[in-house]
C-alpha positions in Angstrom: -4.2 5.7 -0.8 -4.8 2.8 -3.2 -2.8 -0.5 -3.2 0.2 -0.8 -5.4 -0.5 -1.9 -9.0 1.8 -5.0 -9.1 1.2 -8.7 -9.8 0.5 -11.1 -6.9 3.8 -13.0 -7.8 5.8 -9.8 -7.8 4.3 -8.7 -4.5 5.1 -12.1 -2.9 8.7 -12.0 -4.1 9.2 -8.4 -3.0 7.8 -9.0 0.5 10.2 -12.0 0.9 13.2 -10.0 -0.2 12.3 -6.9 1.8 11.3 -8.9 4.9 8.0 -7.0 5.0 4.6 -8.6 5.5 2.6 -8.8 2.2 -0.3 -6.6 3.7 2.3 -3.9 4.6 3.9 -4.1 1.2 0.6 -3.6 -0.7 -0.2 -0.4 1.2 3.3 1.0 1.3 3.7 4.3 -0.3 5.2 4.1 -3.7 8.1 6.3 -3.1 9.2 4.3 0.0 8.9 1.1 -2.0 11.1 2.4 -4.8 13.6 3.5 -2.2 13.8 0.0 -0.7 14.1 -1.6 -4.2 17.0 0.8 -5.0 18.7 -0.3 -1.7 18.3 -3.9 -2.6 19.8 -3.1 -6.0 22.8 -1.4 -4.4 23.5 -4.5 -2.1 23.1 -7.1 -4.9 26.2 -6.2 -6.8 28.2 -6.4 -3.6 26.9 -9.9 -3.1 27.6 -10.9 -6.7 31.3 -9.7 -6.4 31.7 -11.7 -3.2 30.4 -14.8 -4.9 32.8 -14.4 -7.8 35.7 -14.0 -5.5 34.8 -17.2 -3.6 34.6 -19.1 -6.9 38.1 -18.2 -7.8 
């Protein structure tokens, strides 16, 4: 399996967001990485709505 074809900056940001060591992220199967990114995307709108409610 070859490493993911992403930039170093993107890899660092993803590893921080996912809480996964950089080495694990670079060798993670692509379908699993996409699933985790989708989960982050689903969580993000919930946080945005909570932030908007707090501002009001």
